[in-house]
The first five atom37 places (N, CA, C, CB, O) and aatype in JSON, in Angstrom:
{
  "aatype": [12, 9, 10, 6, 6, 4, 3, 19, 6, 8, 9, 15, 10, 6, 5, 13, 15, 3, 16, 19, 5, 9, 13, 15, 3, 6, 15, 7, 10, 3, 10, 3, 15, 10, 3, 0, 10, 5, 9, 15, 19, 7, 10, 11, 15, 1, 13, 2, 19, 1, 9, 0, 3, 15, 11, 6, 13, 1, 1, 1, 19, 16, 16, 9, 2, 6, 10, 0, 3, 13, 9, 5, 14, 6, 6],
  "atom_mask": [
    [1, 1, 1, 1, 1],
    [1, 1, 1, 1, 1],
    [1, 1, 1, 1, 1],
    [1, 1, 1, 1, 1],
    [1, 1, 1, 1, 1],
    [1, 1, 1, 1, 1],
    [1, 1, 1, 1, 1],
    [1, 1, 1, 1, 1],
    [1, 1, 1, 1, 1],
    [1, 1, 1, 1, 1],
    [1, 1, 1, 1, 1],
    [1, 1, 1, 1, 1],
    [1, 1, 1, 1, 1],
    [1, 1, 1, 1, 1],
    [1, 1, 1, 1, 1],
    [1, 1, 1, 1, 1],
    [1, 1, 1, 1, 1],
    [1, 1, 1, 1, 1],
    [1, 1, 1, 1, 1],
    [1, 1, 1, 1, 1],
    [1, 1, 1, 1, 1],
    [1, 1, 1, 1, 1],
    [1, 1, 1, 1, 1],
    [1, 1, 1, 1, 1],
    [1, 1, 1, 1, 1],
    [1, 1, 1, 1, 1],
    [1, 1, 1, 1, 1],
    [1, 1, 1, 0, 1],
    [1, 1, 1, 1, 1],
    [1, 1, 1, 1, 1],
    [1, 1, 1, 1, 1],
    [1, 1, 1, 1, 1],
    [1, 1, 1, 1, 1],
    [1, 1, 1, 1, 1],
    [1, 1, 1, 1, 1],
    [1, 1, 1, 1, 1],
    [1, 1, 1, 1, 1],
    [1, 1, 1, 1, 1],
    [1, 1, 1, 1, 1],
    [1, 1, 1, 1, 1],
    [1, 1, 1, 1, 1],
    [1, 1, 1, 0, 1],
    [1, 1, 1, 1, 1],
    [1, 1, 1, 1, 1],
    [1, 1, 1, 1, 1],
    [1, 1, 1, 1, 1],
    [1, 1, 1, 1, 1],
    [1, 1, 1, 1, 1],
    [1, 1, 1, 1, 1],
    [1, 1, 1, 1, 1],
    [1, 1, 1, 1, 1],
    [1, 1, 1, 1, 1],
    [1, 1, 1, 1, 1],
    [1, 1, 1, 1, 1],
    [1, 1, 1, 1, 1],
    [1, 1, 1, 1, 1],
    [1, 1, 1, 1, 1],
    [1, 1, 1, 1, 1],
    [1, 1, 1, 1, 1],
    [1, 1, 1, 1, 1],
    [1, 1, 1, 1, 1],
    [1, 1, 1, 1, 1],
    [1, 1, 1, 1, 1],
    [1, 1, 1, 1, 1],
    [1, 1, 1, 1, 1],
    [1, 1, 1, 1, 1],
    [1, 1, 1, 1, 1],
    [1, 1, 1, 1, 1],
    [1, 1, 1, 1, 1],
    [1, 1, 1, 1, 1],
    [1, 1, 1, 1, 1],
    [1, 1, 1, 1, 1],
    [1, 1, 1, 1, 1],
    [1, 1, 1, 1, 1],
    [1, 1, 1, 1, 1]
  ],
  "atom_positions": [
    [[-13.82, 4.22, -11.5], [-14.33, 3.3, -10.84], [-13.12, 2.6, -9.99], [-15.1, 2.43, -11.79], [-13.2, 2.41, -8.78]],
    [[-12.06, 2.29, -10.72], [-11.01, 1.72, -10.14], [-10.28, 2.64, -9.01], [-10.12, 1.35, -11.23], [-9.81, 2.18, -7.97]],
    [[-10.29, 4.18, -9.43], [-9.76, 5.02, -8.37], [-10.84, 5.0, -7.05], [-9.54, 6.58, -9.01], [-10.33, 5.0, -5.93]],
    [[-11.83, 5.0, -7.13], [-13.03, 5.0, -6.2], [-12.95, 3.84, -5.49], [-14.4, 5.08, -6.88], [-12.79, 3.99, -4.28]],
    [[-13.02, 2.39, -6.04], [-13.11, 1.22, -5.26], [-11.97, 0.93, -4.48], [-13.38, 0.16, -6.02], [-12.06, 0.17, -3.51]],
    [[-10.67, 1.58, -4.88], [-9.46, 1.18, -4.33], [-9.02, 2.54, -3.54], [-8.39, 0.64, -5.52], [-7.85, 2.73, -3.2]],
    [[-9.79, 3.23, -3.34], [-9.38, 4.7, -2.61], [-8.02, 5.24, -3.11], [-9.22, 4.56, -0.89], [-7.15, 5.48, -2.28]],
    [[-7.85, 5.4, -4.17], [-6.57, 5.86, -4.64], [-7.1, 7.44, -4.97], [-5.9, 4.87, -6.06], [-7.99, 7.73, -5.78]],
    [[-6.34, 8.36, -4.15], [-6.59, 9.57, -4.12], [-5.36, 10.46, -4.75], [-6.93, 9.84, -2.75], [-5.58, 11.6, -5.17]],
    [[-4.19, 9.94, -4.78], [-2.84, 10.43, -5.18], [-2.82, 10.66, -6.77], [-1.67, 9.34, -4.72], [-1.89, 11.29, -7.28]],
    [[-3.6, 10.26, -7.34], [-3.88, 10.31, -8.88], [-5.04, 10.57, -9.51], [-3.64, 9.26, -9.41], [-5.95, 9.8, -9.21]],
    [[-5.32, 11.53, -10.39], [-6.45, 11.82, -10.99], [-6.61, 11.05, -12.26], [-6.53, 13.18, -11.19], [-5.7, 10.44, -12.82]],
    [[-7.93, 11.12, -12.68], [-8.33, 10.34, -13.66], [-7.45, 10.54, -15.08], [-9.8, 10.62, -13.81], [-7.04, 9.69, -15.87]],
    [[-7.3, 12.2, -15.06], [-6.65, 12.59, -16.32], [-5.15, 12.21, -16.31], [-6.81, 14.14, -16.56], [-4.55, 12.31, -17.38]],
    [[-4.36, 11.71, -15.06], [-3.21, 11.23, -15.19], [-2.89, 9.82, -15.58], [-2.75, 11.48, -14.2], [-1.79, 9.43, -15.96]],
    [[-4.08, 9.02, -15.44], [-4.06, 7.54, -15.69], [-4.34, 7.11, -17.3], [-5.22, 6.87, -14.71], [-5.43, 7.34, -17.84]],
    [[-3.39, 6.57, -17.89], [-3.21, 6.21, -19.23], [-3.96, 4.89, -19.45], [-1.72, 6.1, -19.57], [-3.58, 3.9, -18.82]],
    [[-5.01, 4.8, -20.31], [-5.83, 3.49, -20.69], [-5.2, 2.39, -21.17], [-6.77, 3.7, -21.65], [-5.69, 1.27, -21.33]],
    [[-3.59, 2.91, -21.52], [-2.99, 1.55, -21.97], [-1.95, 1.03, -21.02], [-2.32, 1.66, -23.39], [-1.26, 0.06, -21.34]],
    [[-1.8, 1.65, -19.84], [-0.81, 1.24, -18.79], [-1.13, 0.18, -18.29], [-0.61, 2.07, -17.76], [-2.32, -0.11, -18.41]],
    [[-0.5, -0.5, -17.79], [-0.73, -1.99, -16.79], [-1.41, -1.42, -15.59], [0.88, -2.9, -16.21], [-0.86, -0.46, -15.04]],
    [[-2.42, -1.84, -15.15], [-3.06, -1.5, -13.95], [-2.26, -1.85, -12.63], [-4.36, -2.18, -13.96], [-1.86, -1.2, -11.66]],
    [[-2.21, -2.85, -12.95], [-1.4, -3.56, -11.43], [0.43, -3.66, -11.39], [-2.0, -5.51, -11.3], [1.12, -4.42, -10.73]],
    [[0.89, -2.51, -12.44], [2.16, -2.58, -12.75], [2.55, -1.33, -11.92], [2.48, -2.61, -14.32], [1.69, -0.49, -11.66]],
    [[3.97, -1.17, -11.47], [4.48, 0.01, -10.83], [4.33, 1.45, -11.75], [6.03, -0.31, -10.5], [4.2, 2.59, -11.3]],
    [[4.38, 1.04, -13.16], [4.2, 2.27, -13.93], [3.19, 3.03, -13.8], [4.21, 2.1, -15.08], [3.16, 4.22, -14.11]],
    [[2.07, 2.2, -13.21], [0.68, 3.01, -13.2], [0.76, 4.02, -12.07], [-0.67, 2.01, -12.96], [0.17, 5.09, -12.22]],
    [[1.39, 3.79, -11.0], [1.18, 4.53, -9.98], [0.37, 4.55, -8.98], [0.0, 0.0, 0.0], [0.39, 5.34, -8.03]],
    [[-0.68, 3.32, -9.27], [-1.46, 3.1, -8.58], [-1.28, 1.95, -7.14], [-2.28, 2.86, -9.51], [-2.29, 1.73, -6.46]],
    [[-0.31, 1.46, -6.88], [0.01, 0.68, -5.78], [-0.89, -0.22, -5.67], [0.16, 1.32, -4.62], [-1.17, -0.36, -4.48]],
    [[-1.68, -1.12, -6.53], [-2.7, -2.04, -6.28], [-2.17, -3.47, -6.03], [-3.64, -2.02, -7.42], [-1.13, -3.86, -6.55]],
    [[-2.84, -4.15, -5.31], [-2.42, -5.51, -4.89], [-3.62, -6.21, -4.96], [-1.76, -5.63, -3.49], [-4.65, -5.65, -5.34]],
    [[-3.6, -7.73, -4.53], [-4.68, -8.66, -4.81], [-6.12, -8.39, -4.2], [-4.23, -9.95, -4.35], [-7.18, -8.76, -4.71]],
    [[-5.95, -7.56, -2.85], [-6.84, -7.14, -2.25], [-7.58, -5.88, -3.18], [-6.29, -6.85, -0.94], [-8.8, -5.92, -3.27]],
    [[-6.97, -4.97, -3.75], [-7.51, -4.14, -4.56], [-8.17, -4.8, -6.08], [-6.42, -3.15, -4.73], [-9.08, -4.32, -6.76]],
    [[-7.38, -6.02, -6.32], [-8.27, -6.6, -7.65], [-9.39, -7.18, -6.88], [-7.46, -7.87, -8.75], [-10.36, -6.98, -7.62]],
    [[-9.81, -7.78, -5.83], [-10.97, -7.88, -5.34], [-12.09, -7.06, -5.24], [-10.79, -8.14, -4.5], [-13.23, -7.34, -5.61]],
    [[-11.59, -5.67, -4.54], [-12.27, -4.8, -4.63], [-12.84, -4.45, -6.1], [-11.63, -3.96, -4.03], [-14.05, -4.46, -6.27]],
    [[-11.94, -4.13, -7.17], [-12.43, -4.28, -8.55], [-13.48, -4.84, -9.06], [-11.74, -4.76, -9.13], [-14.36, -4.42, -9.81]],
    [[-13.21, -6.27, -8.35], [-14.24, -7.04, -8.95], [-15.61, -7.24, -8.48], [-13.81, -8.13, -9.05], [-16.55, -7.84, -9.01]],
    [[-15.51, -6.56, -7.28], [-16.61, -6.35, -6.41], [-17.46, -5.17, -7.02], [-16.12, -6.04, -4.92], [-18.68, -5.25, -7.13]],
    [[-16.72, -4.07, -7.42], [-17.27, -2.83, -7.97], [-17.94, -3.22, -9.42], [0.0, 0.0, 0.0], [-18.96, -2.68, -9.84]],
    [[-17.19, -4.26, -10.13], [-17.62, -4.51, -11.4], [-19.08, -5.28, -11.44], [-16.51, -5.31, -12.09], [-19.91, -5.22, -12.35]],
    [[-19.16, -5.96, -10.3], [-20.35, -6.67, -9.93], [-21.45, -5.82, -9.58], [-20.11, -7.54, -8.86], [-22.54, -6.05, -10.1]],
    [[-21.35, -5.01, -8.91], [-22.3, -3.84, -8.33], [-22.81, -3.0, -9.26], [-21.64, -2.94, -7.38], [-23.98, -2.64, -9.27]],
    [[-21.75, -2.59, -10.24], [-22.19, -1.45, -10.96], [-22.33, -1.93, -12.62], [-21.07, -0.17, -10.69], [-22.95, -1.19, -13.39]],
    [[-21.78, -3.09, -13.07], [-22.07, -3.75, -14.59], [-22.55, -5.13, -14.61], [-20.76, -3.79, -15.5], [-22.84, -5.73, -15.64]],
    [[-22.62, -5.63, -13.32], [-23.23, -7.04, -13.32], [-22.22, -7.99, -13.84], [-24.55, -7.14, -14.22], [-22.62, -9.04, -14.35]],
    [[-21.12, -7.78, -13.77], [-19.85, -8.65, -14.09], [-19.34, -9.25, -13.08], [-18.77, -7.97, -14.62], [-18.93, -8.66, -12.08]],
    [[-19.32, -10.75, -13.3], [-18.87, -11.6, -12.37], [-17.7, -11.77, -12.62], [-19.45, -12.7, -12.25], [-17.37, -11.77, -13.81]],
    [[-16.74, -11.96, -11.66], [-15.38, -12.43, -11.82], [-15.06, -13.57, -10.53], [-14.32, -11.05, -11.79], [-15.15, -13.35, -9.32]],
    [[-14.7, -14.74, -11.17], [-14.71, -15.75, -10.2], [-13.33, -15.81, -9.56], [-15.11, -17.08, -10.79], [-13.09, -16.06, -8.38]],
    [[-12.53, -15.54, -10.47], [-11.12, -15.69, -9.65], [-10.14, -14.43, -9.79], [-10.25, -17.05, -10.22], [-9.7, -14.27, -10.93]],
    [[-9.73, -13.54, -8.83], [-9.2, -12.39, -8.83], [-7.86, -12.66, -9.4], [-9.23, -11.78, -7.54], [-7.48, -11.79, -10.18]],
    [[-7.02, -13.7, -9.21], [-5.91, -13.99, -9.81], [-5.79, -14.14, -11.49], [-5.59, -15.13, -9.16], [-4.86, -13.75, -12.2]],
    [[-6.9, -14.76, -11.85], [-7.34, -14.6, -13.23], [-7.73, -13.38, -14.0], [-8.3, -15.29, -13.33], [-7.4, -13.18, -15.16]],
    [[-8.5, -12.55, -13.22], [-8.87, -11.38, -13.7], [-7.71, -10.54, -13.82], [-9.86, -10.82, -12.93], [-7.65, -9.85, -14.83]],
    [[-6.45, -10.46, -12.69], [-5.2, -9.66, -12.96], [-4.55, -10.03, -13.93], [-4.32, -9.61, -12.02], [-3.89, -9.17, -14.51]],
    [[-4.52, -11.45, -14.43], [-3.78, -11.95, -15.56], [-4.19, -11.59, -16.79], [-3.72, -13.22, -15.57], [-3.33, -11.29, -17.62]],
    [[-5.86, -11.56, -17.22], [-6.47, -11.4, -18.33], [-6.74, -9.75, -18.54], [-7.73, -12.3, -18.27], [-6.52, -9.28, -19.66]],
    [[-7.1, -9.08, -17.7], [-7.32, -7.68, -17.67], [-6.22, -6.67, -17.06], [-8.52, -7.52, -16.97], [-6.38, -6.23, -15.93]],
    [[-5.09, -6.31, -17.85], [-4.12, -5.62, -17.39], [-4.26, -4.16, -17.72], [-2.98, -6.17, -17.84], [-3.49, -3.39, -17.13]],
    [[-5.15, -3.63, -18.61], [-5.27, -2.22, -18.67], [-6.68, -1.92, -18.91], [-4.38, -1.62, -19.72], [-7.54, -2.74, -19.21]],
    [[-6.83, -0.47, -18.71], [-8.09, 0.1, -18.78], [-8.87, -0.45, -20.06], [-7.92, 1.62, -18.78], [-9.98, -0.96, -19.9]],
    [[-8.35, -0.35, -21.19], [-8.65, -0.63, -22.55], [-9.28, -2.16, -22.54], [-7.26, -0.47, -23.49], [-10.28, -2.47, -23.19]],
    [[-8.61, -2.96, -21.78], [-9.02, -4.53, -21.74], [-10.06, -4.65, -20.68], [-7.72, -5.57, -21.37], [-10.78, -5.64, -20.74]],
    [[-10.24, -3.76, -19.7], [-11.17, -3.76, -18.75], [-12.38, -3.5, -19.36], [-10.9, -2.9, -17.73], [-13.41, -4.13, -19.11]],
    [[-12.27, -2.45, -20.28], [-13.7, -1.74, -21.06], [-13.75, -3.31, -22.1], [-13.34, 0.34, -22.28], [-14.75, -3.98, -21.86]],
    [[-13.12, -3.7, -22.79], [-13.5, -5.1, -23.55], [-14.07, -5.83, -22.77], [-12.45, -5.93, -24.11], [-15.19, -6.15, -23.14]],
    [[-13.65, -6.33, -21.57], [-13.97, -7.28, -20.48], [-15.58, -6.98, -20.2], [-12.94, -7.02, -19.06], [-16.42, -7.86, -20.39]],
    [[-15.92, -5.7, -19.75], [-17.23, -5.51, -19.37], [-18.23, -5.49, -20.63], [-17.29, -4.23, -18.56], [-19.42, -5.82, -20.59]],
    [[-17.55, -5.04, -21.71], [-18.49, -4.82, -22.74], [-17.85, -5.63, -24.24], [-18.7, -3.05, -22.86], [-17.4, -4.98, -25.19]],
    [[-17.91, -6.82, -24.2], [-17.17, -7.49, -25.47], [-17.91, -7.17, -26.57], [-17.0, -9.07, -25.45], [-19.13, -6.99, -26.53]],
    [[-17.2, -7.08, -27.56], [-17.6, -6.92, -29.1], [-18.5, -8.07, -29.26], [-16.29, -6.98, -30.24], [-18.28, -9.15, -28.71]],
    [[-19.6, -7.8, -30.07], [-20.55, -8.81, -30.59], [-20.47, -9.13, -32.14], [-21.96, -8.31, -30.28], [-21.23, -9.96, -32.64]]
  ]
}
């Protein structure tokens, strides 16, 4: 979803690690605050998850694994 929402075409899903920080240089995604907003819109439309503050989202959800936990918290 991140690759699609942020129009990332230079990295395939297989090249991206679930533990690398999404907004870091190490990820190779080159994402910024506008991309965080795009991701939050995608999460709302696909998973009905609302993110009020994209800056807070970037602080709390730093990896794919954390994003998965955010979308589907343990009960």
